[in-house]
C-alpha positions as CSV (number, residue, x, y, z in Angstrom):
1,M,-42.7,-3.7,-13.2
2,N,-44.7,-0.5,-12.8
3,T,-43.3,-0.2,-9.3
4,L,-39.7,-0.5,-10.5
5,R,-40.4,2.0,-13.2
6,Y,-41.7,4.4,-10.6
7,Y,-38.7,3.9,-8.4
8,F,-36.1,4.5,-11.1
9,G,-38.1,7.1,-12.8
10,T,-38.5,9.1,-9.7
11,A,-34.8,8.7,-8.7
12,F,-33.5,9.8,-12.1
13,K,-36.0,12.6,-12.4
14,S,-34.7,13.9,-9.1
15,I,-31.1,13.5,-10.2
16,W,-31.8,15.6,-13.3
17,M,-33.9,18.3,-11.5
18,E,-31.3,18.6,-8.8
19,K,-28.4,18.2,-11.2
20,W,-26.1,20.9,-9.7
21,I,-26.4,19.5,-6.1
22,N,-25.8,16.0,-7.5
23,L,-22.9,17.2,-9.5
24,L,-21.3,18.8,-6.4
25,T,-21.9,15.5,-4.5
26,I,-20.3,13.5,-7.3
27,L,-17.3,15.7,-7.4
28,S,-16.9,15.6,-3.7
29,I,-16.9,11.8,-3.8
30,C,-14.6,11.7,-6.8
31,I,-12.1,14.0,-5.2
32,G,-12.2,12.2,-1.9
33,L,-11.7,8.8,-3.5
34,S,-9.0,10.2,-5.9
35,I,-7.0,11.5,-2.9
36,L,-7.2,8.2,-1.2
37,C,-6.3,6.2,-4.3
38,S,-3.4,8.5,-5.1
39,F,-2.1,8.0,-1.6
40,L,-2.6,4.3,-2.0
41,L,-0.7,4.4,-5.3
42,I,2.2,6.2,-3.7
43,T,2.2,3.8,-0.7
44,F,2.0,0.8,-3.1
45,N,5.1,2.0,-5.0
46,I,7.0,2.7,-1.8
47,D,6.2,-0.8,-0.5
48,S,7.1,-2.3,-3.8
49,F,10.4,-0.4,-3.8
50,M,11.2,-1.5,-0.2
51,K,10.5,-5.1,-1.1
52,R,12.9,-4.9,-4.0
53,W,15.4,-3.1,-1.9
54,T,15.2,-5.6,1.0
55,G,15.3,-8.6,-1.4
56,N,19.1,-8.8,-1.0
57,F,19.1,-7.9,2.7
58,G,20.9,-10.3,5.0
59,L,23.5,-10.8,7.6
60,V,27.3,-10.5,7.2
61,V,29.0,-13.1,9.4
62,Y,32.7,-12.3,10.2
63,L,34.8,-15.4,11.1
64,D,37.6,-15.7,13.6
65,D,41.1,-15.3,12.2
66,N,42.2,-18.7,13.5
67,I,39.2,-20.7,12.2
68,T,40.1,-23.9,10.4
69,Y,38.9,-25.1,7.0
70,E,36.9,-27.9,8.6
71,E,35.1,-25.5,10.9
72,T,34.3,-23.2,8.0
73,L,32.8,-26.1,6.1
74,N,30.7,-27.1,9.1
75,L,29.4,-23.5,9.4
76,E,28.5,-23.4,5.7
77,T,26.6,-26.7,6.1
78,Q,24.8,-25.4,9.2
79,F,23.8,-22.2,7.4
80,N,22.5,-24.2,4.4
81,K,20.3,-26.3,6.6
82,D,18.8,-23.3,8.3
83,R,15.3,-22.7,7.1
84,D,15.5,-19.0,7.9
85,I,18.3,-18.5,5.4
86,L,17.7,-18.5,1.6
87,R,21.2,-18.1,0.3
88,V,24.7,-18.6,1.6
89,D,27.7,-16.9,0.0
90,Y,31.2,-17.4,1.3
91,T,34.1,-15.0,0.7
92,S,37.5,-15.9,2.0
93,N,40.0,-13.3,3.3
94,V,42.1,-13.9,0.2
95,E,39.2,-13.3,-2.2
96,A,38.3,-10.2,-0.2
97,M,41.8,-8.9,-0.6
98,D,41.8,-9.6,-4.3
99,E,38.5,-7.7,-4.7
100,I,39.9,-4.7,-2.9
101,R,43.0,-4.7,-5.1
102,I,40.9,-4.7,-8.2
103,S,38.7,-1.9,-6.9
104,L,41.8,0.2,-6.0
105,G,43.4,-0.3,-9.4
106,E,46.8,1.5,-9.6
107,N,46.6,2.4,-6.0
108,A,46.5,-1.3,-4.9
109,V,50.2,-1.0,-4.0
110,I,49.2,0.5,-0.7
111,M,48.0,-3.0,0.4
112,D,51.6,-4.2,0.1
113,D,52.4,-2.4,3.4
114,F,50.4,-5.0,5.3
115,K,52.6,-8.0,6.3
116,E,49.5,-10.1,6.9
117,N,46.0,-10.1,5.4
118,P,43.9,-7.9,7.8
119,L,40.6,-8.9,6.3
120,P,38.4,-11.6,7.8
121,S,36.6,-14.4,5.9
122,I,32.9,-13.8,5.8
123,F,29.5,-15.4,5.1
124,E,26.8,-13.4,3.5
125,L,23.4,-14.8,4.5
126,Q,20.2,-13.8,2.7
127,L,17.2,-14.1,5.1
128,V,13.6,-15.2,4.3
129,G,11.0,-12.4,4.1
130,E,9.5,-13.0,7.5
131,L,12.8,-12.0,9.2
132,L,13.1,-8.6,7.4
133,N,12.2,-6.7,10.6
134,Q,14.4,-5.3,13.3
135,K,13.4,-7.6,16.1
136,A,13.7,-10.9,14.2
137,A,16.9,-9.9,12.4
138,R,18.5,-9.0,15.8
139,Q,17.5,-12.3,17.4
140,K,18.9,-14.2,14.4
141,A,22.1,-12.2,14.5
142,E,22.6,-12.8,18.2
143,S,22.0,-16.6,17.8
144,I,24.6,-16.8,15.0
145,K,27.1,-14.7,17.0
146,N,27.1,-17.3,19.7
147,I,28.3,-20.0,17.3
148,S,31.9,-21.1,17.7
149,G,34.2,-19.6,15.0
150,V,32.1,-16.5,14.5
151,S,33.6,-13.2,15.7
152,D,30.9,-10.7,14.8
153,V,27.6,-10.3,12.9
154,Q,26.4,-7.2,11.2
155,Y,23.0,-6.6,9.5
156,G,22.4,-2.8,9.2
157,E,20.2,-2.4,12.2
158,K,19.6,1.3,11.8
159,W,18.8,0.9,8.1
160,L,16.3,-1.9,8.7
161,A,14.7,0.1,11.6
162,S,14.2,3.1,9.3
163,L,12.5,1.0,6.6
164,N,10.2,-0.6,9.1
165,T,9.4,2.9,10.5
166,I,8.6,4.2,7.0
167,S,6.4,1.2,6.3
168,D,4.4,1.5,9.6
169,T,4.0,5.2,9.2
170,M,2.6,4.9,5.6
171,K,0.1,2.2,6.8
172,M,-1.1,4.4,9.7
173,V,-1.5,7.4,7.4
174,A,-3.4,5.2,4.9
175,V,-5.8,4.1,7.6
176,F,-6.3,7.7,8.7
177,F,-7.0,8.9,5.1
178,A,-9.4,6.0,4.5
179,T,-11.3,6.7,7.7
180,A,-11.6,10.5,7.1
181,I,-12.8,10.0,3.5
182,F,-15.2,7.3,4.5
183,I,-16.8,9.6,7.1
184,S,-16.8,12.7,4.8
185,T,-18.4,10.7,1.9
186,I,-21.2,9.3,4.1
187,F,-21.8,12.8,5.6
188,T,-21.9,14.4,2.2
189,T,-24.4,11.9,0.9
190,Y,-26.4,12.1,4.1
191,N,-26.9,15.9,3.8
192,T,-27.7,15.6,0.0
193,I,-30.4,13.1,0.6
194,K,-31.9,15.1,3.4
195,I,-32.1,18.2,1.2
196,F,-33.8,16.2,-1.5
197,F,-36.3,14.8,1.0
198,Y,-37.3,18.2,2.3
199,R,-37.8,19.5,-1.2
200,R,-40.1,16.6,-1.9
201,K,-41.7,16.5,1.5
202,E,-45.2,17.4,0.3
203,E,-45.1,14.8,-2.4
204,I,-44.1,12.1,0.1
205,I,-46.8,13.1,2.5
206,T,-49.4,12.8,-0.3
207,L,-48.1,9.3,-1.1
208,K,-48.3,8.4,2.6
209,L,-51.9,9.6,2.7
210,L,-52.6,7.4,-0.3
211,G,-51.3,4.3,1.6
212,A,-47.6,4.2,0.4
213,T,-45.3,2.3,2.8
214,N,-42.1,3.8,4.2
215,G,-40.0,1.6,1.9
216,F,-41.9,2.7,-1.1
217,A,-41.3,6.4,-0.3
218,R,-37.6,5.9,0.7
219,L,-36.3,3.6,-2.1
220,P,-36.0,6.3,-4.8
221,F,-33.6,8.2,-2.4
222,L,-31.5,5.1,-2.0
223,I,-31.3,4.5,-5.7
224,E,-30.3,8.2,-6.1
225,G,-27.6,7.8,-3.5
226,L,-26.3,4.6,-5.1
227,F,-26.2,6.2,-8.5
228,V,-24.3,9.3,-7.3
229,G,-21.7,7.2,-5.5
230,M,-21.2,4.9,-8.4
231,V,-20.7,7.8,-10.8
232,G,-18.3,9.5,-8.4
233,G,-16.3,6.3,-7.9
234,T,-16.2,5.7,-11.7
235,L,-14.8,9.2,-12.3
236,S,-12.3,8.7,-9.5
237,S,-11.1,5.4,-11.0
238,A,-10.7,7.0,-14.4
239,L,-8.9,10.0,-12.9
240,V,-6.5,7.9,-10.9
241,F,-5.7,5.6,-13.8
242,T,-5.0,8.6,-16.1
243,F,-2.8,10.3,-13.4
244,S,-0.9,7.0,-12.8
245,S,-0.3,6.4,-16.5
246,L,0.8,9.9,-17.3
247,T,3.0,10.3,-14.2
248,S,4.7,6.9,-14.8
249,T,5.4,7.8,-18.4
250,R,6.9,11.2,-17.5
251,I,9.0,9.8,-14.7
252,V,10.4,7.0,-16.8
253,E,11.3,9.4,-19.6
254,F,13.5,11.4,-17.3
255,M,14.7,8.4,-15.2
256,P,14.5,5.2,-17.2
257,S,16.0,3.2,-14.3
258,L,12.9,3.7,-12.3
259,S,10.8,1.7,-14.7
260,V,11.8,-1.4,-12.7
261,V,10.6,0.1,-9.5
262,L,7.3,1.9,-10.5
263,S,4.3,-0.4,-10.2
264,P,0.8,0.5,-11.3
265,L,-2.2,-0.4,-9.0
266,P,-3.7,-3.8,-9.8
267,V,-6.6,-3.7,-12.3
268,Q,-8.9,-5.0,-9.6
269,V,-8.5,-1.8,-7.6
270,Y,-9.9,0.3,-10.5
271,L,-12.9,-2.0,-10.7
272,I,-13.5,-1.9,-6.9
273,I,-13.3,2.0,-6.6
274,P,-16.8,2.5,-8.1
275,V,-18.2,-0.2,-5.8
276,I,-16.6,1.5,-2.8
277,G,-18.1,4.8,-3.8
278,A,-21.5,3.4,-4.3
279,S,-21.4,1.5,-1.0
280,M,-20.4,4.6,1.0
281,S,-23.0,6.7,-0.7
282,L,-25.7,4.1,-0.2
283,L,-24.7,3.9,3.5
284,G,-25.1,7.6,3.8
285,S,-28.5,7.5,2.1
286,L,-29.6,4.7,4.4
287,I,-28.7,6.7,7.5
288,A,-30.4,9.8,6.1
289,V,-33.7,8.1,5.2
290,G,-33.6,6.2,8.5
291,K,-33.6,9.4,10.5
292,I,-36.3,11.1,8.4
293,R,-39.7,11.3,10.2
294,Y,-42.9,12.1,8.4
């Protein structure tokens, strides 16, 4: 018990005596984690928006003009049995013409100039989530295009490619930010602990002469690093939560329709941020005390 009291007493005494250096370290950790979490929040909302946007993505299958009713029913049955297809919607050329007339309103008379219905019958196929990428959608479209009775298949290749590019870019940038902040946090804590050690070098040498082990002399520094990282992570968590709440409220006030799209980070993330800060700071402290020689 006395040993534990010494460890924590020494650590918190050093934290108080070196409060300005510790404050700067805490702020550095807080700012780094806040930048990372803010970027993750933006990425999370973009990803959520893209998932909602692609929820209705699918293929548009154009049928031959001379396709029979039986062939159309066979195609519909085939599509309904396909495990890659979630939903099948059929629109005949007559129904398509009626929809165009309704949308044109008074100008629908221009459609009377056509002697025959120029519109094809179509199937709209909603695909499963695993196929919402350019390569898989192209392969599916090509396989359907080879079916008898199908004249063409469209699926918005450029649009889907753009979404995949955005998603991949955001993920790469997130990894870059995470790596940079991880290294900077460890480096900051490493330098802070080294400064504290050299300021207490004479005290530690005296302890060593009295028979103290390396672990006994080093543990207060680890506790100090753990505490600094935990506080920095907690402040970051509170800052990001406040920023997210205020920003969401303001945006929804001006654009209420975005309330469906905006998504807050899961509560677990705010609980994990202090743990991440403490872990990175502790790792920096371990590296620092491991390189110290006395």
